[in-house]
C-alpha positions in Angstrom: -12.9 -15.6 -2.3 -10.6 -13.4 -0.2 -7.6 -11.5 -1.8 -4.9 -9.4 -0.3 -3.5 -6.9 -2.7 -0.2 -5.3 -1.4 0.8 -2.0 -2.9 3.9 0.0 -2.4 3.5 2.7 -5.1 5.9 1.0 -7.5 5.2 0.4 -11.1 5.0 -3.3 -10.3 2.3 -2.9 -7.7 0.4 -0.5 -10.0 0.5 -3.2 -12.7 -0.9 -5.7 -10.2 -3.6 -3.3 -9.3 -4.6 -2.8 -12.9 -4.6 -6.6 -13.5 -6.7 -7.2 -10.5 -9.2 -4.6 -11.6 -9.5 -6.2 -15.1 -10.3 -9.7 -13.9 -13.8 -11.1 -13.6 -14.2 -11.9 -9.9 -16.8 -14.3 -8.5 -19.7 -12.9 -6.5 -18.7 -12.4 -2.9 -15.1 -11.7 -3.6 -13.4 -9.5 -0.9 -10.1 -7.7 -1.5 -8.0 -6.0 1.2 -5.7 -3.4 -0.2 -2.6 -3.3 2.0 0.3 -1.0 2.2 3.2 -1.0 4.7 4.9 2.2 5.8 8.6 1.2 5.8 11.3 3.8 5.3 14.2 2.6 3.3 16.6 4.7 5.4 17.6 2.7 8.5 16.9 4.4 11.8 20.5 4.2 13.0 21.8 6.9 15.3 25.0 8.6 14.3 26.9 11.6 15.8 25.4 14.1 13.4 21.9 12.6 13.6 21.5 13.2 9.8 20.5 9.6 9.1 18.0 9.5 12.0 16.5 12.8 10.8 16.2 11.4 7.2 14.5 8.3 8.5 11.9 10.3 10.5 11.3 12.6 7.5 10.9 9.7 5.1 8.5 7.9 7.5 6.4 11.1 7.7 6.2 11.4 4.0 5.2 7.8 3.6 2.5 8.2 6.3 1.2 11.2 4.4 1.2 9.3 1.0 -0.2 6.0 2.2 -3.9 7.0 2.5 -4.0 8.5 -1.0 -2.4 5.3 -2.4 -4.9 2.9 -0.9 -7.9 5.2 -1.6 -7.0 5.6 -5.3 -6.6 1.8 -5.5 -9.9 1.3 -3.7 -11.7 3.7 -6.1 -10.2 2.0 -9.2 -11.4 -1.4 -8.0 -14.8 -0.2 -7.0 -15.3 1.5 -10.3 -14.1 -1.6 -12.3 -15.6 -4.3 -10.2 -18.5 -3.0 -8.2 -19.4 -6.4 -6.9 -16.1 -6.8 -5.1 -16.0 -5.8 -1.5 -13.0 -3.5 -0.9 -11.2 -2.8 2.4 -8.0 -1.0 3.0 -5.3 -1.4 5.6 -2.2 0.7 6.3 0.4 -0.8 8.7 3.8 0.4 9.8 6.8 -1.9 10.1 8.9 -4.2 8.1 7.2 -5.9 5.2 7.7 -9.7 5.3 6.6 -12.7 3.4 
């Protein structure tokens, strides 16, 4: 079985992570922990460049936080379900369904 577990650091994604870790998974299960770096501030240019600077700053903060987010989730799953193969992926862009 292959599972993608998308995390964004929100309470809802943390709850999904906890629920995943508590479930009994069949032998051979693989989970990919995914997070998307997507600043909530749009990158529009304006005369003062305040919004553009805020976008760049928020993107930098998210790039810094993302590895810790997926590594903590990976450790939780490996500790709770050692038979599950865990991989992580961090992408940058617009999250879509």
